[in-house]
C-alpha positions in Angstrom: 20.5 2.4 8.2 18.0 4.6 9.7 14.3 3.4 8.2 11.3 6.1 7.8 8.0 4.3 8.8 5.3 5.3 6.8 2.1 4.0 8.8 -1.3 4.7 7.6 -4.7 3.1 6.1 -5.8 1.8 2.8 -7.6 5.1 2.1 -9.2 7.6 4.2 -13.0 8.4 2.8 -15.0 6.1 4.7 -18.6 7.8 6.0 -18.5 5.5 8.8 -15.1 7.4 10.2 -17.1 10.4 10.7 -17.9 10.7 14.4 -15.2 8.5 15.3 -12.1 9.9 13.4 -13.6 12.9 11.5 -15.1 15.3 13.5 -19.1 14.9 13.0 -20.3 17.7 11.1 -17.0 17.9 8.9 -17.2 18.4 5.4 -15.9 15.7 3.2 -13.5 18.2 1.6 -11.8 18.4 4.4 -11.0 15.0 5.7 -7.7 14.2 3.8 -6.0 17.5 5.2 -7.5 16.1 8.8 -6.2 13.0 8.0 -2.9 14.4 7.6 -2.9 15.4 10.9 -2.0 12.2 12.2 -0.6 10.0 9.6 2.0 10.7 7.2 0.6 8.0 4.6 -2.3 7.0 2.9 -2.8 4.4 0.2 -5.0 5.7 -2.8 -7.4 2.1 -3.2 -10.2 4.5 -5.7 -7.5 4.4 -8.6 -8.3 0.7 -8.4 -11.6 0.7 -9.8 -11.0 4.3 -11.7 -8.3 6.3 -12.3 -8.7 9.9 -10.7 -8.3 13.0 -13.1 -5.3 14.8 -13.5 -6.7 17.6 -11.3 -7.6 15.7 -8.8 -3.7 14.0 -8.2 -2.9 18.1 -8.2 -5.6 18.6 -5.3 -4.3 16.2 -3.0 -0.6 17.2 -4.1 -1.9 20.6 -2.6 -3.6 19.3 0.4 -1.0 17.8 2.2 2.5 18.3 3.5 5.7 17.8 1.5 7.0 14.5 4.0 3.3 12.6 3.0 3.3 10.0 1.0 0.6 8.5 -1.3 0.7 4.6 -2.1 -1.6 4.4 -5.3 -3.1 1.2 -6.1 -2.8 0.4 -9.9 -6.2 -0.1 -11.6 -7.8 -3.1 -12.1 -7.9 -3.6 -15.6 -4.3 -3.7 -15.2 -3.9 -6.5 -12.8 -7.3 -8.5 -13.1 -8.6 -7.8 -16.8 -5.5 -7.4 -18.5 -3.7 -9.7 -16.2 0.0 -7.8 -16.4 0.1 -8.7 -20.3 -0.4 -6.0 -23.4 -1.0 -2.7 -20.5 1.9 -0.2 -21.6 -0.8 2.4 -22.3 -2.4 2.3 -19.2 0.6 2.0 -17.1 1.8 5.5 -19.2 -1.5 7.1 -18.1 -1.2 5.8 -14.8 2.5 7.0 -14.4 1.6 10.4 -16.0 -1.2 11.4 -13.7 0.3 9.8 -9.9 3.3 11.8 -10.8 1.4 15.2 -10.2 1.7 14.1 -6.5 5.2 15.3 -6.8 7.1 14.5 -4.2 4.2 13.3 -2.1 4.1 10.0 -4.6 5.3 6.6 -2.9 5.0 3.4 -4.3 2.6 1.9 -7.2 0.9 -1.1 -5.8 -0.3 -4.0 -8.3 -2.8 -6.5 -6.0 -2.9 -9.9 -8.4 -6.1 -11.4 -8.7 -6.2 -15.1 -6.8 -6.4 -16.8 -10.0 -3.5 -15.8 -11.8 -1.0 -18.4 -11.1 2.9 -18.5 -11.7 4.3 -17.3 -14.6 8.1 -15.8 -14.3 8.0 -14.7 -18.1 4.9 -12.5 -17.7 6.1 -11.3 -14.5 9.8 -10.0 -16.0 7.9 -8.5 -19.5 5.7 -6.9 -16.6 8.5 -5.6 -14.8 10.7 -4.4 -17.2 7.2 -2.1 -18.4 7.2 -0.3 -15.3 8.5 3.1 -14.5 12.4 3.0 -13.5 12.1 5.9 -11.5 9.1 4.8 -9.4 9.0 2.6 -6.4 6.7 -0.5 -7.1 5.4 -3.3 -5.3 3.0 -6.4 -5.9 0.8 -7.9 -3.6 0.4 -12.2 -4.8 -3.0 -13.5 -3.7 -1.8 -17.1 -5.3 0.7 -19.1 -2.8 2.8 -20.5 -6.4 4.2 -16.7 -6.8 5.6 -17.6 -3.1 9.0 -19.0 -4.6 12.6 -17.8 -4.1 12.7 -17.7 -8.3 10.2 -14.8 -8.0 11.7 -13.2 -5.3 15.1 -13.1 -6.8 13.3 -11.7 -10.3 11.8 -9.1 -8.1 15.4 -8.3 -6.2 16.6 -7.7 -10.1 14.0 -5.1 -10.6 14.1 -3.7 -6.9 10.6 -4.2 -7.1 9.1 -4.8 -3.1 7.0 -8.1 -2.2 4.2 -7.0 -0.3 3.5 -8.3 2.9 0.3 -9.2 4.0 -1.9 -10.7 6.2 -5.2 -12.0 5.3 -7.7 -14.5 6.9 -5.8 -18.0 6.8 -3.1 -16.8 4.7 0.1 -14.5 5.9 2.6 -14.2 3.5 6.2 -15.1 4.3 8.2 -12.1 5.6 10.3 -11.2 2.6 11.9 -8.1 1.1 12.8 -8.0 -2.2 14.2 -3.8 -3.1 15.3 -0.8 -0.8 12.2 -0.3 0.7 9.2 -2.8 2.4 5.7 -2.9 2.2 2.9 -3.9 4.3 -0.5 -5.0 4.3 -2.8 -5.4 7.2 -6.6 -7.1 5.5 -7.9 -8.5 9.2 -6.5 -11.3 10.4 -9.7 -13.4 11.4 -12.4 -11.4 9.0 -11.6 -10.2 6.1 -11.4 -6.3 6.2 -13.5 -6.7 9.4 -11.5 -7.4 12.3 -9.1 -5.9 14.8 -5.8 -6.9 15.4 -5.1 -7.0 19.4 -2.3 -4.9 20.9 -0.4 -8.0 21.4 -0.7 -9.0 17.9 0.5 -6.0 17.1 3.5 -6.1 19.6 4.6 -9.5 17.5 4.1 -7.4 14.2 6.4 -5.1 15.4 9.5 -7.1 16.1 9.2 -8.7 12.4 8.8 -4.7 11.1 11.6 -4.0 13.3 13.6 -7.1 12.3 13.3 -6.4 8.7 13.8 -2.7 9.0 17.5 -3.3 8.9 18.2 -3.7 5.2 15.1 -0.9 3.9 15.1 2.7 3.9 11.2 3.4 3.6 9.0 0.8 5.4 5.3 1.3 4.4 2.2 0.0 6.4 -1.2 0.3 6.0 -4.4 -1.2 7.6 -7.2 -2.0 5.8 -9.4 -3.5 7.7 -11.9 -0.2 7.7 -15.1 -1.7 9.4 -15.6 -0.1 12.6 -12.7 2.3 12.4 -10.4 -0.6 13.4 -7.8 1.0 10.8 -7.3 3.8 12.5 -7.2 2.1 15.9 -4.7 -0.5 15.0 -2.5 1.7 13.1 -2.3 4.4 15.9 -1.4 1.2 18.4 1.5 0.4 16.0 2.8 3.7 15.2 3.3 4.0 18.7 4.9 0.7 19.3 7.3 2.0 16.5 7.6 5.6 17.8 6.9 7.5 14.8 6.7 10.8 15.0 
């Protein structure tokens, strides 16, 4: 199976990247187009705090090439306030708007709060609510979820397990869908530490091993401080010979 690697960053609208990644005096309206010249995917984080307008999704779709992919982070209303329950309408609105990205739509990411403990019945009911025509991935922040029955349930629904690296907490390297998803949050300092080339070489070996069973692999760097995410994504992209 030939795997397509989508490698990018969590978000792209960072003012401290001007002069480092974006041209110093460029307009913020030009940043997404400029970003797509280097990366083939981005994770939309703004949707976690507020769902963008329909016109915004359409504008993003029109600004990127056909092969570019947006992963969309679900609202904290769904994951942190409703805690996956009684959120059918919020999910419907999310799917309707995000689908305006058309062929540029990648997976939906659901980052669960650290205080949400394992509840298989809650998870199963939530997975039933998801749009089966889309890709979905869940990032568990509590260790109680890291259990084979949970992974089996996710495989049943072809829902991705989000592999992630946090200071003091690296998830298992598990694949539960026909695609894989990985988030780097900083290994020593949350959002603000860089990965060394040797660390990325080691990760590349793990990624390559996991790639044997998936058709797409989404990889995002969420360590945006000082532009670390850009540097690390470029290095990993080169190691994996992504074109």
